[in-house]
DSSP file (Angstrom, degrees, kcal/mol; ACC not computed):
  #  RESIDUE AA STRUCTURE BP1 BP2  ACC     N-H-->O    O-->H-N    N-H-->O    O-->H-N    TCO  KAPPA ALPHA  PHI   PSI    X-CA   Y-CA   Z-CA
    1    1 A M              0   0    0      0, 0.0     2,-0.4     0, 0.0    14,-0.3   0.000 360.0 360.0 360.0 137.3   12.4  -11.3   48.3
    2    2 A T  E     -A   14   0A   0     12,-4.1    12,-2.5    16,-0.1     2,-0.5  -0.945 360.0-169.0-117.0 131.8   13.5  -14.5   46.6
    3    3 A A  E     -A   13   0A   0     -2,-0.4     2,-0.4    10,-0.2    10,-0.2  -0.978  23.5-178.5-115.9 116.1   17.0  -15.6   45.8
    4    4 A S  E     -A   12   0A   0      8,-2.8     8,-1.6    -2,-0.5     2,-0.4  -0.893  23.4-178.2-122.1 144.3   16.9  -18.7   43.5
    5    5 A I        +     0   0    0     -2,-0.4     2,-0.4     6,-0.2     4,-0.1  -0.973  16.4 173.9-134.7 124.6   19.5  -20.9   41.9
    6    6 A W        -     0   0    0      2,-0.5     2,-0.8    -2,-0.4     4,-0.2  -0.998  57.7 -32.0-137.5 133.9   18.1  -23.7   39.7
    7    7 A K  S    S+     0   0    0     -2,-0.4     2,-0.1     2,-0.1    -2,-0.0  -0.465 128.0  31.3  60.3-101.3   20.0  -26.1   37.5
    8    8 A R  S    S-     0   0    0     -2,-0.8     2,-1.6     1,-0.1    -2,-0.5  -0.356 105.4 -90.0 -77.8 165.4   23.0  -24.1   36.5
    9    9 A V  S    S+     0   0    0     -4,-0.1    -1,-0.1    -2,-0.1    -2,-0.1  -0.616  70.6 142.0 -79.6  91.6   24.5  -21.5   38.8
   10   10 A V        -     0   0    0     -2,-1.6    -4,-0.3    -4,-0.2     2,-0.1  -0.864  41.4-147.2-129.9  95.1   22.4  -18.4   37.7
   11   11 A P        -     0   0    0      0, 0.0     2,-0.4     0, 0.0    -6,-0.2  -0.402  18.9-177.3 -68.7 139.8   21.6  -16.3   40.7
   12   12 A L  E     -A    4   0A   0     -8,-1.6    -8,-2.8    -2,-0.1     2,-0.5  -0.992  10.6-165.9-140.6 127.1   18.2  -14.6   40.5
   13   13 A I  E     +A    3   0A   0     -2,-0.4     2,-0.3   -10,-0.2   -10,-0.2  -0.960  19.2 163.3-116.6 131.2   16.7  -12.2   43.0
   14   14 A S  E     -A    2   0A   0    -12,-2.5   -12,-4.1    -2,-0.5    28,-0.1  -0.995  35.9-167.4-146.9 148.7   13.1  -11.3   42.8
   15   15 A T  S    S+     0   0    0     -2,-0.3    -1,-0.1   -14,-0.3   -12,-0.0   0.286  79.5  82.4-110.0   5.1   10.3   -9.8   44.9
   16   16 A A  S    S+     0   0    0    -14,-0.1     2,-0.3     2,-0.0    -1,-0.1   0.822  87.7  40.6 -83.0 -32.7    7.6  -10.8   42.5
   17   17 A D  S    S-     0   0    0    -15,-0.0    -3,-0.1     4,-0.0    25,-0.0  -0.785  85.3 -97.1-124.6 160.2    6.9  -14.4   43.5
   18   18 A D    >   -     0   0    0     -2,-0.3     3,-1.3     1,-0.1    23,-0.3  -0.582  32.1-139.3 -70.1 128.0    6.6  -16.7   46.5
   19   19 A P  T 3  S+     0   0    0      0, 0.0    -1,-0.1     0, 0.0    23,-0.1   0.731  99.8  50.1 -66.5 -20.7   10.0  -18.4   47.0
   20   20 A T  T 3  S+     0   0    0     20,-0.1     2,-0.5     2,-0.0    -2,-0.0   0.523  86.4 104.8 -94.0  -5.0    8.3  -21.8   47.9
   21   21 A R    <   -     0   0    0     -3,-1.3    20,-2.1    19,-0.0     2,-0.3  -0.651  48.6-174.2 -84.5 125.5    6.0  -21.9   44.9
   22   22 A N  E     -B   40   0B   0     -2,-0.5     2,-0.3    18,-0.2    16,-0.1  -0.848   6.1-160.5-113.6 152.6    7.0  -24.3   42.1
   23   23 A V  E     -B   39   0B   0     16,-3.1    16,-2.5    -2,-0.3     2,-0.5  -0.893  25.2-108.8-126.5 160.2    5.4  -24.7   38.7
   24   24 A E  E     +B   38   0B   0     -2,-0.3     2,-0.3    14,-0.2    14,-0.2  -0.781  39.9 177.1 -91.1 129.1    5.5  -27.6   36.2
   25   25 A V  E     -B   37   0B   0     12,-2.7    12,-2.8    -2,-0.5     2,-0.4  -0.931  29.2-116.9-129.0 154.8    7.5  -26.9   33.1
   26   26 A N  E     -B   36   0B   0     -2,-0.3     2,-0.4    10,-0.2    10,-0.2  -0.778  28.8-169.9 -91.7 132.9    8.4  -29.1   30.1
   27   27 A R  E     -B   35   0B   0      8,-2.9     8,-2.4    -2,-0.4     2,-0.4  -0.979  19.3-128.4-123.7 136.9   12.1  -29.8   29.5
   28   28 A R  E     -B   34   0B   0     -2,-0.4     6,-0.3     6,-0.2     2,-0.1  -0.664  22.5-142.2 -84.8 135.5   13.5  -31.4   26.4
   29   29 A Q    >   -     0   0    0      4,-3.9     3,-1.6    -2,-0.4    -1,-0.0  -0.418  27.9-102.8 -89.0 169.1   15.8  -34.4   26.9
   30   30 A K  T 3  S+     0   0    0      1,-0.3    -1,-0.1    -2,-0.1     4,-0.0   0.810 121.4  57.2 -62.7 -30.3   19.0  -35.1   24.9
   31   31 A D  T 3  S-     0   0    0      2,-0.1    -1,-0.3     1,-0.1     3,-0.1   0.463 122.5-104.2 -82.7   1.0   17.1  -37.8   23.0
   32   32 A G  S <  S+     0   0    0     -3,-1.6    -2,-0.1     1,-0.4    -1,-0.1   0.202  84.4 117.5  99.8 -15.6   14.5  -35.3   21.8
   33   33 A S        -     0   0    0     -5,-0.1    -4,-3.9     1,-0.0    -1,-0.4  -0.317  55.0-135.6 -77.8 167.9   11.7  -36.4   24.2
   34   34 A S  E     -B   28   0B   0     -6,-0.3     2,-0.3    -3,-0.1    -6,-0.2  -0.916  17.7-173.5-125.1 154.6   10.3  -34.0   26.8
   35   35 A R  E     -B   27   0B   0     -8,-2.4    -8,-2.9    -2,-0.3     2,-0.5  -0.970  27.2-111.7-142.2 158.4    9.4  -34.5   30.4
   36   36 A T  E     +B   26   0B   0     -2,-0.3     2,-0.3   -10,-0.2   -10,-0.2  -0.775  37.8 174.8 -94.6 130.1    7.7  -32.4   33.0
   37   37 A V  E     -B   25   0B   0    -12,-2.8   -12,-2.7    -2,-0.5     2,-0.3  -0.921  34.6-104.1-131.6 158.1    9.8  -31.1   35.9
   38   38 A A  E     +B   24   0B   0     -2,-0.3   -14,-0.2   -14,-0.2   -16,-0.0  -0.629  41.3 178.1 -81.2 139.8    9.2  -28.8   38.9
   39   39 A C  E     -B   23   0B   0    -16,-2.5   -16,-3.1    -2,-0.3   -33,-0.0  -0.997  36.5 -99.2-142.3 140.6   10.7  -25.4   38.6
   40   40 A P  E  >  -B   22   0B   0      0, 0.0     4,-2.0     0, 0.0     3,-0.4  -0.373  33.3-126.3 -58.6 139.6   10.7  -22.3   40.8
   41   41 A K  H  > S+     0   0    0    -20,-2.1     4,-2.6   -23,-0.3     5,-0.2   0.840 108.2  59.5 -59.3 -35.0    8.0  -19.8   39.6
   42   42 A T  H  > S+     0   0    0    -21,-0.3     4,-2.1   -24,-0.2    -1,-0.2   0.918 107.4  45.2 -60.1 -44.5   10.6  -17.0   39.5
   43   43 A I  H  > S+     0   0    0     -3,-0.4     4,-2.6     2,-0.2    -1,-0.2   0.905 112.0  52.3 -66.1 -42.0   12.7  -18.9   37.0
   44   44 A S  H  X S+     0   0    0     -4,-2.0     4,-1.7     1,-0.2    -2,-0.2   0.914 110.7  47.1 -61.4 -44.0    9.7  -19.9   34.9
   45   45 A E  H  X S+     0   0    0     -4,-2.6     4,-1.7     2,-0.2    -1,-0.2   0.891 111.2  52.0 -65.6 -39.8    8.6  -16.2   34.7
   46   46 A Y  H  X S+     0   0    0     -4,-2.1     4,-1.8    -5,-0.2     3,-0.3   0.948 111.1  46.6 -60.9 -48.3   12.1  -15.1   33.7
   47   47 A N  H  < S+     0   0    0     -4,-2.6     4,-0.4     1,-0.2    -1,-0.2   0.825 109.4  56.6 -63.5 -31.2   12.3  -17.7   30.9
   48   48 A K  H  < S+     0   0    0     -4,-1.7    -1,-0.2    -5,-0.2    -2,-0.2   0.871 120.6  25.7 -67.9 -37.5    8.8  -16.7   29.7
   49   49 A Y  H >X S+     0   0    0     -4,-1.7     3,-0.9    -3,-0.3     4,-0.6   0.486  95.6  88.7-109.4  -4.2    9.7  -13.0   29.2
   50   50 A M  H 3X S+     0   0    0     -4,-1.8     4,-1.9     1,-0.2     3,-0.5   0.736  73.1  75.5 -70.3 -20.7   13.5  -12.9   28.6
   51   51 A G  H 3> S+     0   0    0     -4,-0.4     4,-2.4     1,-0.2    -1,-0.2   0.834  88.6  58.4 -60.7 -33.8   13.1  -13.3   24.9
   52   52 A G  H <> S+     0   0    0     -3,-0.9     4,-2.0     2,-0.2    -1,-0.2   0.881 106.2  48.1 -64.0 -38.4   12.0   -9.7   24.4
   53   53 A V  H  X S+     0   0    0     -4,-0.6     4,-2.4    -3,-0.5    -2,-0.2   0.917 111.6  49.7 -68.0 -43.1   15.2   -8.4   26.0
   54   54 A D  H  X S+     0   0    0     -4,-1.9     4,-2.3     1,-0.2    -2,-0.2   0.895 111.3  49.1 -62.8 -40.3   17.3  -10.7   23.8
   55   55 A R  H  X S+     0   0    0     -4,-2.4     4,-2.4     2,-0.2    -1,-0.2   0.881 110.3  50.9 -67.5 -37.3   15.5   -9.6   20.7
   56   56 A A  H  X S+     0   0    0     -4,-2.0     4,-2.3     2,-0.2    -2,-0.2   0.916 111.4  47.7 -65.9 -42.3   15.9   -5.9   21.6
   57   57 A D  H  X S+     0   0    0     -4,-2.4     4,-1.0     1,-0.2    -2,-0.2   0.918 112.9  49.1 -62.5 -42.6   19.6   -6.4   22.1
   58   58 A Q  H  < S+     0   0    0     -4,-2.3     4,-0.4     1,-0.2     3,-0.3   0.891 110.8  51.1 -63.7 -39.7   19.9   -8.3   18.8
   59   59 A L  H >< S+     0   0    0     -4,-2.4     3,-1.0     1,-0.2     4,-0.5   0.916 110.5  45.8 -67.2 -44.2   18.0   -5.5   17.0
   60   60 A H  H 3< S+     0   0    0     -4,-2.3    -1,-0.2     1,-0.2    -2,-0.2   0.622 114.2  49.8 -79.9  -8.3   20.1   -2.6   18.3
   61   61 A M  T 3< S+     0   0    0     -4,-1.0    -1,-0.2    -3,-0.3    -2,-0.2   0.386  86.5  87.5-102.8   3.0   23.3   -4.5   17.5
   62   62 A E  S <  S+     0   0    0     -3,-1.0    -2,-0.1    -4,-0.4    -1,-0.1   0.927 110.7  10.1 -68.1 -44.6   22.4   -5.5   13.9
   63   63 A Y  S    S-     0   0    0     -4,-0.5    -1,-0.3    19,-0.1    -2,-0.1  -0.647  89.9-166.6-130.8  74.6   23.7   -2.2   12.4
   64   64 A P        -     0   0    0      0, 0.0    -3,-0.1     0, 0.0    15,-0.1  -0.303  21.6-159.2 -70.4 146.7   25.6   -0.5   15.2
   65   65 A T        +     0   0    0     13,-0.3    14,-0.1     2,-0.1    -4,-0.1   0.418  51.7 129.2 -95.9  -1.9   26.8    3.1   15.0
   66   66 A Y        -     0   0    0     12,-0.1     2,-0.3    13,-0.0     9,-0.1  -0.246  35.4-174.6 -60.6 137.0   29.4    2.5   17.6
   67   67 A R        -     0   0    0      7,-0.1     2,-0.1     8,-0.0    11,-0.1  -0.962  34.7 -96.3-128.6 149.2   32.9    3.7   16.8
   68   68 A M        +     0   0    0     -2,-0.3     2,-0.3     2,-0.0     0, 0.0  -0.426  57.0 154.2 -64.4 134.0   36.1    3.2   18.9
   69   69 A C        -     0   0    0     -2,-0.1     6,-0.0     1,-0.1    -3,-0.0  -0.979  47.9-133.2-156.3 162.6   36.9    6.2   21.0
   70   70 A R  S    S+     0   0    0     -2,-0.3     2,-0.5     4,-0.0    -1,-0.1   0.625  82.1  87.8 -95.2 -15.8   38.6    7.0   24.2
   71   71 A R    >>  -     0   0    0      1,-0.1     4,-1.1     2,-0.0     3,-0.7  -0.751  67.3-149.7 -90.7 126.7   35.9    9.2   25.7
   72   72 A W  H 3> S+     0   0    0     -2,-0.5     4,-1.8     1,-0.2    -1,-0.1   0.836  93.7  59.0 -64.7 -34.2   33.4    7.3   27.7
   73   73 A W  H 3> S+     0   0    0      1,-0.2     4,-2.2     2,-0.2    -1,-0.2   0.783  99.4  57.8 -70.4 -25.5   30.5    9.7   27.0
   74   74 A V  H <> S+     0   0    0     -3,-0.7     4,-2.4     2,-0.2    -1,-0.2   0.899 105.2  51.0 -69.6 -39.4   30.9    9.1   23.2
   75   75 A Y  H  X S+     0   0    0     -4,-1.1     4,-2.4     2,-0.2    -2,-0.2   0.926 111.0  48.2 -60.1 -45.4   30.3    5.4   23.7
   76   76 A I  H  X S+     0   0    0     -4,-1.8     4,-2.8     1,-0.2     5,-0.2   0.899 109.5  53.7 -63.4 -40.2   27.2    6.2   25.7
   77   77 A F  H  X S+     0   0    0     -4,-2.2     4,-2.3     1,-0.2    -2,-0.2   0.942 110.8  45.1 -58.8 -48.4   26.0    8.5   23.0
   78   78 A Y  H  X S+     0   0    0     -4,-2.4     4,-2.4     2,-0.2   -13,-0.3   0.883 112.5  51.9 -65.0 -38.2   26.3    5.9   20.3
   79   79 A F  H  X S+     0   0    0     -4,-2.4     4,-2.5     2,-0.2    -1,-0.2   0.946 111.8  45.9 -61.5 -48.1   24.6    3.3   22.5
   80   80 A L  H  X S+     0   0    0     -4,-2.8     4,-2.4     1,-0.2    -2,-0.2   0.856 111.0  53.6 -65.0 -34.5   21.7    5.6   23.2
   81   81 A L  H  X S+     0   0    0     -4,-2.3     4,-2.4    -5,-0.2    -1,-0.2   0.933 110.1  47.1 -63.4 -45.9   21.5    6.4   19.5
   82   82 A D  H  X S+     0   0    0     -4,-2.4     4,-2.3     1,-0.2    -2,-0.2   0.920 113.7  47.3 -61.3 -44.9   21.3    2.7   18.5
   83   83 A V  H  X S+     0   0    0     -4,-2.5     4,-2.6     1,-0.2    -1,-0.2   0.895 111.4  51.7 -65.6 -39.1   18.7    2.0   21.2
   84   84 A S  H  X S+     0   0    0     -4,-2.4     4,-2.3     2,-0.2    -2,-0.2   0.911 110.6  47.7 -63.9 -42.4   16.6    5.1   20.0
   85   85 A I  H  X S+     0   0    0     -4,-2.4     4,-2.3     2,-0.2    -2,-0.2   0.909 112.2  49.9 -65.1 -41.3   16.7    3.9   16.4
   86   86 A S  H  X S+     0   0    0     -4,-2.3     4,-2.3     2,-0.2    -2,-0.2   0.915 111.3  48.5 -63.0 -42.8   15.7    0.4   17.4
   87   87 A N  H  X S+     0   0    0     -4,-2.6     4,-2.5     1,-0.2    -2,-0.2   0.894 110.6  51.1 -64.8 -39.1   12.8    1.7   19.5
   88   88 A A  H  X S+     0   0    0     -4,-2.3     4,-2.4     2,-0.2    -1,-0.2   0.894 109.8  50.7 -63.7 -39.0   11.7    4.0   16.6
   89   89 A F  H  X S+     0   0    0     -4,-2.3     4,-2.5     2,-0.2    -2,-0.2   0.900 109.6  49.8 -65.1 -40.9   11.8    0.9   14.3
   90   90 A I  H  X S+     0   0    0     -4,-2.3     4,-1.6     2,-0.2    -2,-0.2   0.924 111.7  48.4 -63.2 -44.0    9.7   -1.1   16.8
   91   91 A C  H  X S+     0   0    0     -4,-2.5     4,-0.7     1,-0.2    -2,-0.2   0.894 110.8  51.9 -62.4 -39.3    7.2    1.8   17.0
   92   92 A Y  H >< S+     0   0    0     -4,-2.4     3,-1.0     1,-0.2     6,-0.5   0.924 107.6  51.3 -62.5 -44.6    7.1    2.0   13.2
   93   93 A K  H 3< S+     0   0    0     -4,-2.5    -1,-0.2     1,-0.3    -2,-0.2   0.824 111.7  47.9 -63.6 -30.1    6.4   -1.7   12.9
   94   94 A E  H 3< S+     0   0    0     -4,-1.6    -1,-0.3    -5,-0.2    -2,-0.2   0.561  94.6 101.5 -85.6  -8.6    3.5   -1.4   15.3
   95   95 A S  S <X S-     0   0    0     -3,-1.0     4,-1.5    -4,-0.7     3,-0.2  -0.192  86.1-109.8 -74.8 168.0    2.1    1.7   13.5
   96   96 A E  H  > S+     0   0    0      1,-0.2     4,-1.2     2,-0.2    -1,-0.1   0.837 114.1  61.6 -67.0 -34.1   -0.9    1.6   11.1
   97   97 A N  H  4>S+     0   0    0      1,-0.2     5,-1.4     2,-0.2     3,-0.4   0.905 106.6  45.5 -60.2 -41.5    1.3    2.2    8.0
   98   98 A H  H >45S+     0   0    0     -6,-0.5     3,-1.6     1,-0.2    -1,-0.2   0.890 108.6  55.6 -69.6 -38.4    3.2   -1.0    8.6
   99   99 A K  H 3<5S+     0   0    0     -4,-1.5    -1,-0.2     1,-0.3    -2,-0.2   0.712  97.7  64.1 -70.2 -18.9    0.1   -3.0    9.2
  100  100 A K  T 3<5S-     0   0    0     -4,-1.2    -1,-0.3    -3,-0.4    -2,-0.2   0.469 128.6 -91.3 -82.3  -0.9   -1.4   -2.0    5.9
  101  101 A G  T < 5S+     0   0    0     -3,-1.6     2,-1.7    -4,-0.1    -3,-0.2   0.430  90.7 126.4 108.2   0.2    1.5   -3.7    4.0
  102  102 A N      < +     0   0    0     -5,-1.4     2,-0.2     2,-0.0    -1,-0.1  -0.499  42.9 168.6 -87.7  66.9    3.9   -0.8    3.8
  103  103 A S        +     0   0    0     -2,-1.7     2,-0.3    -5,-0.1   -10,-0.0  -0.559  16.6 180.0 -91.1 144.7    6.7   -2.9    5.4
  104  104 A K        -     0   0    0     -2,-0.2     2,-0.1     4,-0.0    -2,-0.0  -0.965  23.1-126.1-134.7 153.1   10.4   -2.1    5.5
  105  105 A D     >  -     0   0    0     -2,-0.3     4,-2.3     1,-0.1     5,-0.2  -0.431  39.3 -95.2 -90.3 176.9   13.4   -3.9    7.0
  106  106 A L  H  > S+     0   0    0      1,-0.2     4,-2.6     2,-0.2     5,-0.2   0.870 121.1  52.1 -63.6 -40.0   15.7   -2.2    9.5
  107  107 A M  H  > S+     0   0    0      2,-0.2     4,-2.4     1,-0.2    -1,-0.2   0.933 111.7  45.6 -64.9 -45.4   18.3   -1.1    7.0
  108  108 A I  H  > S+     0   0    0      1,-0.2     4,-2.6     2,-0.2     5,-0.2   0.901 112.8  52.3 -63.5 -39.9   15.8    0.6    4.8
  109  109 A F  H  X S+     0   0    0     -4,-2.3     4,-2.4     1,-0.2    -2,-0.2   0.922 110.2  47.8 -60.5 -44.6   14.3    2.2    7.9
  110  110 A R  H  X S+     0   0    0     -4,-2.6     4,-2.4     2,-0.2    -2,-0.2   0.892 111.6  49.9 -65.5 -39.8   17.7    3.5    9.0
  111  111 A I  H  X S+     0   0    0     -4,-2.4     4,-2.4     2,-0.2    -2,-0.2   0.935 113.0  46.1 -64.2 -45.6   18.5    4.9    5.5
  112  112 A N  H  X S+     0   0    0     -4,-2.6     4,-2.3     2,-0.2    -2,-0.2   0.880 111.7  52.4 -64.4 -37.5   15.1    6.7    5.3
  113  113 A L  H  X S+     0   0    0     -4,-2.4     4,-2.3    -5,-0.2    -2,-0.2   0.926 110.0  48.0 -63.0 -45.0   15.6    8.0    8.9
  114  114 A A  H  X S+     0   0    0     -4,-2.4     4,-2.0     2,-0.2    -2,-0.2   0.911 111.5  50.6 -62.9 -42.3   19.0    9.4    8.0
  115  115 A K  H  X S+     0   0    0     -4,-2.4     4,-1.2     1,-0.2    -1,-0.2   0.911 111.7  47.8 -61.6 -42.2   17.6   11.0    4.8
  116  116 A Q  H  < S+     0   0    0     -4,-2.3    -1,-0.2     1,-0.2    -2,-0.2   0.877 112.3  48.8 -67.8 -37.0   14.8   12.7    6.8
  117  117 A L  H  < S+     0   0    0     -4,-2.3    -1,-0.2     1,-0.2    -2,-0.2   0.830 115.2  44.4 -71.5 -31.1   17.2   13.9    9.5
  118  118 A L  H  < S+     0   0    0     -4,-2.0    -1,-0.2    -5,-0.2    -2,-0.2   0.612  89.7 105.5 -88.4 -12.9   19.6   15.4    6.9
  119  119 A D     <        0   0    0     -4,-1.2    -3,-0.0    -5,-0.2    -4,-0.0  -0.429 360.0 360.0 -69.2 141.1   16.8   16.9    4.8
  120  120 A K              0   0    0     -2,-0.1    -1,-0.1     0, 0.0    -4,-0.1   0.474 360.0 360.0 -83.5 360.0   16.6   20.7    5.2
């Protein structure tokens, strides 16, 4: 198990990598140039794959269904609904229909989904 802190105080615990292993990464300087620095492998792997999580969060918060309520389970319901719609949109984008040029954005996808769910 590795507990790492690098640059800023961002604690990270991992069992995936050797704690003593460093890799070389490029860092941009304030003047725009870049230089190579040593970085713990755990931090490098996190930075490599964290973008997918950020994009998923951004996608499910683009058109949120959340409404203010006092009951905790209603909040969880709306959160799960948003995540489910986002996952369905991702699956749609990866499907053969989308790859043939039949592309839609998230709002059109949500409107069509609502119409299909409300259709008798």
